C-alpha positions as CSV (number, residue, x, y, z in Angstrom):
1,M,-87.5,-154.3,-57.3
2,Q,-86.2,-156.9,-59.8
3,D,-89.5,-158.8,-59.8
4,L,-91.4,-155.6,-60.5
5,R,-88.8,-154.4,-63.1
6,L,-88.6,-151.0,-61.5
7,S,-85.7,-148.8,-60.5
8,E,-85.2,-147.7,-57.0
9,E,-86.3,-144.2,-57.9
10,A,-89.4,-145.3,-59.6
11,L,-90.4,-147.5,-56.6
12,K,-89.9,-144.6,-54.3
13,Q,-92.1,-142.4,-56.5
14,T,-94.8,-145.0,-56.6
15,M,-94.8,-145.4,-52.8
16,F,-95.1,-141.6,-52.3
17,E,-98.0,-141.5,-54.8
18,L,-99.8,-144.3,-52.9
19,E,-99.3,-142.5,-49.6
20,K,-100.8,-139.2,-51.1
21,S,-103.8,-141.3,-52.3
22,G,-104.4,-142.5,-48.7
23,I,-103.9,-146.1,-49.6
24,L,-101.0,-146.7,-47.3
25,S,-98.6,-145.0,-44.9
26,Y,-95.0,-144.7,-46.1
27,Q,-91.9,-143.3,-44.6
28,L,-88.6,-143.3,-46.5
29,P,-86.1,-145.5,-44.5
30,S,-82.9,-143.8,-43.3
31,S,-79.5,-145.2,-44.1
32,K,-78.6,-144.7,-40.4
33,D,-80.2,-146.4,-37.3
34,T,-83.2,-144.3,-36.3
35,F,-86.3,-144.5,-34.1
36,R,-89.7,-143.0,-34.4
37,L,-92.0,-142.0,-31.6
38,L,-95.5,-143.5,-32.1
39,V,-97.1,-140.8,-30.0
40,P,-96.2,-137.0,-29.5
41,R,-93.7,-136.4,-26.7
42,I,-95.0,-135.2,-23.4
43,K,-93.6,-132.2,-21.7
44,S,-91.5,-133.1,-18.6
45,S,-93.8,-130.9,-16.4
46,K,-96.7,-133.0,-17.2
47,L,-95.0,-136.4,-17.1
48,Q,-96.3,-138.5,-14.3
49,L,-94.6,-141.8,-13.4
50,N,-96.1,-144.5,-11.1
51,S,-92.9,-145.5,-9.2
52,K,-94.7,-148.3,-7.3
53,F,-96.0,-149.7,-10.6
54,I,-92.5,-149.5,-12.1
55,D,-91.0,-151.3,-9.1
56,Q,-93.6,-154.0,-9.2
57,N,-92.9,-154.6,-12.9
58,Y,-89.2,-154.7,-12.2
59,N,-89.5,-157.1,-9.3
60,N,-91.9,-159.4,-11.3
61,S,-89.4,-159.4,-14.2
62,F,-86.5,-160.1,-11.8
63,N,-88.4,-163.0,-10.1
64,K,-89.1,-164.5,-13.6
65,L,-85.5,-164.3,-14.4
66,K,-84.6,-166.0,-11.1
67,Q,-87.1,-168.8,-11.7
68,I,-85.4,-169.5,-15.2
69,E,-82.0,-169.4,-13.5
70,N,-83.1,-171.8,-10.7
71,Y,-84.6,-174.1,-13.4
72,V,-81.1,-174.2,-15.2
73,Y,-79.3,-175.1,-12.0
74,H,-82.0,-177.4,-10.6
75,N,-80.7,-180.7,-9.5
76,D,-84.0,-182.7,-9.3
77,C,-86.5,-183.5,-12.0
78,R,-87.0,-180.6,-14.3
79,F,-90.5,-181.4,-15.1
80,E,-91.4,-181.5,-11.5
81,Y,-89.9,-177.9,-11.2
82,I,-92.2,-176.8,-14.0
83,L,-95.2,-178.4,-12.3
84,K,-94.4,-176.6,-9.1
85,Y,-93.9,-173.3,-10.9
86,F,-97.6,-173.6,-12.1
87,G,-98.8,-174.4,-8.5
88,D,-98.8,-178.3,-8.6
89,N,-96.7,-179.4,-5.7
90,K,-97.1,-183.2,-6.2
91,E,-93.9,-185.2,-6.0
92,F,-93.2,-186.4,-9.5
93,K,-90.2,-187.7,-11.5
94,C,-90.4,-187.7,-15.3
95,G,-87.5,-190.2,-15.8
96,K,-86.7,-188.4,-19.1
97,C,-84.9,-185.2,-18.3
98,D,-81.1,-184.9,-17.9
99,N,-81.3,-185.0,-14.1
100,C,-83.5,-188.1,-14.0
101,L,-81.3,-189.9,-16.4
102,K,-78.2,-188.6,-14.7
103,M,-76.6,-187.8,-18.0
104,S,-74.8,-184.8,-16.5
105,E,-71.8,-184.9,-14.3
106,S,-72.7,-184.7,-10.7
107,L,-71.0,-184.4,-7.3
108,S,-70.5,-187.4,-4.9
109,L,-72.7,-187.5,-1.9
110,D,-69.7,-186.7,0.4
111,A,-68.6,-183.8,-1.9
112,Y,-72.1,-182.5,-2.2
113,Q,-72.5,-182.5,1.7
114,F,-69.1,-180.7,2.1
115,V,-70.1,-177.9,-0.4
116,N,-73.6,-177.6,1.2
117,E,-72.2,-177.2,4.7
118,S,-69.5,-174.8,3.6
119,I,-72.0,-172.5,1.9
120,L,-74.4,-172.6,4.8
121,K,-71.8,-171.8,7.3
122,A,-70.4,-169.0,5.1
123,V,-73.8,-167.4,4.8
124,Y,-74.4,-167.6,8.5
125,H,-71.1,-165.9,9.2
126,F,-72.5,-162.7,7.6
127,K,-75.1,-161.5,10.1
128,D,-76.0,-158.6,7.7
129,G,-76.3,-160.8,4.7
130,I,-74.0,-161.1,1.6
131,S,-74.5,-161.0,-2.1
132,P,-74.5,-164.4,-4.0
133,V,-71.7,-163.1,-6.2
134,H,-69.5,-162.7,-3.1
135,I,-70.5,-166.1,-1.8
136,F,-69.1,-167.7,-4.9
137,T,-65.8,-165.7,-5.0
138,I,-65.2,-166.6,-1.4
139,M,-65.9,-170.3,-1.8
140,M,-63.7,-170.4,-4.8
141,G,-61.0,-168.2,-3.4
142,T,-61.1,-165.7,-6.3
143,S,-62.1,-162.6,-4.3
144,K,-59.7,-159.7,-4.3
145,S,-61.1,-158.3,-1.0
146,D,-58.5,-158.2,1.9
147,I,-61.5,-158.7,4.3
148,Y,-62.7,-161.8,2.5
149,Q,-59.2,-163.2,2.1
150,K,-58.7,-163.3,5.9
151,L,-61.9,-165.4,6.4
152,P,-61.1,-169.1,7.7
153,F,-63.3,-170.5,4.9
154,F,-61.8,-168.4,2.1
155,G,-61.1,-170.7,-0.9
156,I,-62.5,-173.8,0.9
157,C,-64.3,-175.0,-2.3
158,A,-61.5,-174.0,-4.7
159,S,-61.2,-177.5,-6.1
160,F,-64.8,-177.7,-7.2
161,K,-66.3,-176.2,-10.5
162,Y,-68.3,-173.0,-10.3
163,S,-71.3,-174.9,-11.7
164,H,-71.1,-177.4,-8.8
165,I,-71.1,-174.6,-6.3
166,K,-73.9,-172.8,-8.0
167,S,-76.0,-175.9,-8.2
168,V,-75.6,-176.6,-4.5
169,F,-76.3,-172.9,-3.6
170,N,-79.6,-173.0,-5.7
171,Q,-80.6,-176.3,-4.0
172,L,-80.1,-174.6,-0.6
173,L,-82.2,-171.6,-1.8
174,N,-85.0,-173.8,-3.2
175,S,-85.1,-176.0,-0.1
176,G,-85.6,-172.9,2.3
177,Y,-82.2,-173.2,4.1
178,I,-81.3,-169.7,2.9
179,F,-83.3,-166.9,1.3
180,E,-82.7,-163.8,-0.7
181,N,-83.9,-160.6,0.9
182,K,-85.0,-158.1,-1.8
183,S,-85.4,-155.3,0.7
184,K,-81.7,-155.5,1.5
185,A,-80.1,-155.4,-1.9
186,N,-80.8,-159.1,-2.6
187,R,-78.4,-160.2,0.1
188,I,-78.6,-163.9,1.3
189,F,-79.4,-164.9,4.8
190,V,-79.8,-168.1,6.7
191,T,-83.4,-169.1,7.5
192,N,-84.7,-170.7,10.7
193,K,-84.5,-174.1,8.9
194,G,-80.9,-173.4,7.9
195,Y,-80.0,-172.3,11.5
196,A,-81.5,-175.5,12.9
197,S,-79.5,-177.5,10.4
198,L,-76.2,-175.8,11.4
199,I,-77.1,-176.6,15.1
200,E,-77.9,-180.3,14.3
201,L,-74.6,-180.7,12.3
202,R,-72.7,-179.1,15.2
203,L,-71.3,-176.4,12.8
204,I,-72.2,-173.8,15.3
205,T,-72.8,-173.7,19.0
206,G,-76.1,-171.9,19.1
207,E,-74.7,-168.8,20.8
208,D,-74.6,-165.3,19.1
209,E,-71.0,-165.2,18.0
210,S,-71.3,-161.5,17.0
211,T,-72.1,-160.5,20.5
212,P,-69.1,-159.1,22.4
213,S,-67.7,-161.2,25.3
214,D,-65.7,-158.5,26.9
215,P,-67.3,-157.7,30.4
216,D,-66.3,-154.0,30.1
217,T,-68.4,-153.7,27.0
218,D,-71.8,-151.7,27.5
219,L,-74.1,-154.3,25.8
220,E,-77.1,-151.9,25.7
221,L,-75.0,-149.3,24.0
222,Y,-73.5,-151.8,21.7
223,F,-76.9,-153.0,20.4
224,K,-78.1,-149.4,20.0
225,L,-75.1,-148.6,18.0
226,K,-75.6,-151.8,15.9
227,N,-79.2,-150.8,15.1
228,L,-77.9,-147.3,14.1
229,R,-75.4,-148.9,11.8
230,E,-78.1,-150.9,10.1
231,K,-80.0,-147.6,9.4
232,I,-76.9,-145.8,8.1
233,A,-76.2,-148.8,5.8
234,L,-79.6,-148.6,4.3
235,K,-79.1,-144.9,3.8
236,F,-75.9,-145.4,1.9
237,T,-77.1,-148.7,0.3
238,Q,-74.0,-150.5,1.6
239,P,-73.5,-153.6,3.7
240,P,-73.2,-152.7,7.3
241,Y,-69.7,-154.1,7.8
242,L,-68.5,-151.4,5.2
243,I,-69.9,-148.7,7.4
244,C,-68.3,-150.0,10.6
245,E,-67.1,-153.5,11.5
246,D,-68.2,-155.3,14.6
247,P,-64.8,-155.2,16.4
248,V,-64.9,-151.4,16.0
249,L,-68.5,-151.2,17.3
250,V,-67.3,-153.2,20.4
251,L,-64.5,-150.7,21.0
252,L,-66.9,-147.7,20.6
253,A,-69.3,-149.3,23.1
254,R,-66.5,-149.9,25.7
255,L,-64.5,-146.6,25.3
256,K,-67.7,-144.4,24.8
257,P,-66.0,-141.5,22.8
258,K,-67.8,-138.2,23.4
259,T,-66.1,-136.0,20.8
260,R,-64.8,-136.2,17.3
261,E,-61.2,-136.4,18.5
262,E,-61.9,-139.2,20.9
263,F,-63.8,-141.1,18.1
264,L,-60.9,-140.9,15.7
265,E,-58.5,-142.2,18.5
266,V,-60.4,-145.6,18.6
267,E,-58.6,-148.1,16.8
268,G,-60.1,-149.0,13.4
269,T,-61.8,-145.7,12.9
270,N,-61.0,-143.0,10.2
271,E,-62.4,-139.8,8.7
272,R,-64.4,-141.7,6.1
273,M,-66.2,-143.7,8.9
274,F,-66.8,-140.5,10.9
275,N,-68.3,-138.7,7.9
276,K,-70.9,-141.5,7.6
277,I,-71.7,-142.5,11.1
278,G,-69.6,-140.5,13.5
279,E,-72.0,-137.7,14.6
280,D,-74.9,-140.2,15.1
281,V,-72.6,-142.5,17.2
282,L,-71.6,-139.6,19.5
283,S,-75.2,-138.6,19.8
284,V,-76.3,-142.1,20.8
285,I,-73.3,-142.4,23.3
286,N,-74.0,-139.0,24.9
287,S,-77.7,-139.8,25.3
288,V,-77.3,-143.2,26.9
289,T,-74.3,-142.6,29.2
290,I,-76.4,-141.7,32.2
291,V,-78.7,-144.6,31.8
292,S,-75.8,-147.0,31.4
293,D,-74.4,-145.9,34.7
294,E,-77.7,-146.7,36.4
295,V,-77.7,-150.2,34.8
296,K,-74.2,-150.8,36.1
297,K,-75.5,-150.4,39.7
298,K,-77.7,-153.4,39.3
299,K,-76.6,-156.8,40.5
300,I,-78.0,-158.6,37.6
301,V,-75.4,-159.6,35.0
302,I,-76.8,-161.3,31.9
303,P,-74.3,-163.2,29.7
304,S,-73.5,-161.5,26.4
305,H,-74.9,-164.1,24.2
306,L,-78.3,-164.0,26.1
307,Y,-78.6,-160.2,26.2
308,P,-80.5,-159.7,22.9
309,V,-83.2,-162.3,24.1
310,Y,-83.2,-160.5,27.5
311,Q,-84.0,-157.1,25.9
312,M,-86.9,-158.5,23.8
313,L,-88.2,-160.2,27.0
314,K,-88.2,-156.8,28.7
315,E,-90.1,-155.4,25.7
316,G,-92.9,-158.0,26.2
317,K,-92.3,-160.0,23.2
318,T,-93.5,-163.7,22.9
319,Y,-91.0,-166.6,22.5
320,K,-92.3,-167.1,19.0
321,E,-91.6,-163.5,18.1
322,I,-88.1,-163.7,19.6
323,A,-87.4,-167.0,17.7
324,S,-88.4,-165.3,14.4
325,T,-86.4,-162.1,15.1
326,K,-83.2,-164.2,16.1
327,N,-83.7,-166.7,13.3
328,Q,-83.4,-169.5,15.9
329,T,-85.6,-172.5,16.8
330,E,-88.2,-172.1,19.4
331,T,-86.5,-174.9,21.4
332,T,-83.2,-172.9,21.5
333,I,-85.1,-169.7,22.6
334,S,-87.0,-171.6,25.3
335,M,-83.7,-172.9,26.7
336,Q,-82.3,-169.3,26.7
337,I,-85.4,-167.9,28.5
338,E,-85.1,-170.6,31.2
339,E,-81.5,-169.5,31.8
340,I,-82.4,-165.9,31.8
341,L,-85.2,-166.4,34.4
342,G,-82.6,-168.1,36.6
343,I,-80.6,-164.8,36.6
344,D,-83.4,-162.2,36.6
345,M,-86.4,-163.5,38.7
346,T,-88.3,-160.2,38.2
347,L,-89.1,-160.8,34.6
348,D,-92.9,-161.6,34.0
349,V,-93.4,-164.8,32.1
350,E,-97.0,-164.1,31.2
351,P,-96.3,-162.1,28.1
352,I,-94.1,-164.8,26.7
353,I,-97.1,-167.1,26.1
354,T,-100.1,-164.7,26.5
355,K,-102.0,-164.2,29.8
356,E,-104.8,-166.8,29.0
357,R,-102.4,-169.7,28.3
358,F,-100.3,-168.8,31.3
359,R,-103.5,-168.8,33.5
360,Q,-104.5,-172.4,32.2
361,I,-101.1,-173.7,33.0
362,Y,-101.0,-172.1,36.4
363,H,-104.4,-173.6,37.1
364,R,-102.9,-177.1,36.4
365,Y,-100.0,-176.3,38.6
366,N,-102.3,-175.5,41.5
367,E,-104.2,-178.8,41.0
368,G,-101.0,-180.6,41.9
369,F,-99.2,-181.1,38.7
370,V,-96.0,-179.7,40.1
371,E,-93.5,-182.0,38.3
372,L,-92.2,-181.2,34.8
373,K,-93.4,-184.5,33.3
374,D,-96.9,-184.3,34.8
375,L,-97.3,-180.7,33.8
376,K,-96.4,-181.5,30.3
377,Q,-98.9,-184.3,30.0
378,S,-101.7,-182.5,31.6
379,S,-101.1,-179.3,29.5
380,A,-100.6,-181.1,26.2
381,K,-104.1,-180.3,24.9
382,I,-103.9,-176.7,26.2
383,F,-100.6,-175.6,24.9
384,L,-97.7,-177.0,23.0
385,I,-94.2,-175.6,23.4
386,P,-90.7,-177.2,22.9
387,R,-89.7,-176.8,26.6
388,Y,-91.7,-176.3,29.8
389,E,-88.8,-175.7,32.2
390,F,-89.0,-172.0,32.3
391,F,-92.8,-172.1,33.1
392,L,-92.2,-174.6,36.0
393,Q,-89.3,-172.4,37.3
394,D,-91.4,-169.3,37.3
395,L,-94.3,-171.1,38.9
396,N,-92.1,-172.2,41.7
397,I,-90.9,-168.7,42.3
398,L,-94.5,-167.4,42.4
399,T,-95.5,-170.1,44.9
400,V,-92.5,-169.2,47.2
401,M,-93.5,-165.5,47.0
């Protein structure tokens, strides 16, 4: 206005005249924060939203944000990370970024390994997954949760900086030892690669630690209740352990309450739990009680840590499908199948590898390759599997029969 030597009122009047002449579009600014709709508003009755498109946009934006976050905490060459982001997976070190020049403070090899193993074992402990935020608060010992404070590894990394723990966590994520499941509220789970690493480091035994060991527990009922809990957790968008903890599930499978009163008498239950899952639990228990009595009459007793694999074998799943479902290596599953076949000889081994492959190996066996070493060598080009013991065991049974 000073350059034009016009007063504020004169300038406003000039702008209005220019608008009336059709030379420009002018709207007097308000002294308060305002917004203007560029198009007329649509009636709510005629408004159509594409929820799938909205979710895709959200997930795409979230993935971009995660990529940027991973870039910030990336430990290796940053330029290599950018190349991989654009699809170039060549190994490359620029020698110029902060990581390559080692300008930033870093953990010693022993300290890095300690944090790495601590995070991996902590994630494995939560069979139903856990959010990244809770992992960090557990590792650093800052969580206010009574449940988390009772964990044996609570505060195990309290002497390390948050940036160090976050950096190692992202390294595990980028290397494929753990993964973020977006369909389960972005909770973190251990991958097959991570599970194999835990076995190799002897941090776990390879048995399903969440499976009840009490011989009086009805395992079939236990796993049905566990599946039910997973569905209820998705319904309430809560972690399964907040719906009903594993020890309480074990008691429910052992005591088999049939009424509301009996349910609330089980240690660890309460009104809140019954309102969420109680009616469904009673329905499952009352529907399987008769079947469970028939199962008890059988002489076959499967160890608790093998029962999930045993159930999947009865359903006709292949060993690869079982390994994927259990998040275990194929070698581990093959060893478990071998042990199960030694207990229940009525199981059919054909579906485990498909009938055609079983026929080929059976043909080799009839040709005289009856020893495990000879069978492996003769069948190497036909079929590759981590262990052949359960095939040989089943073939010997067929021959005797």
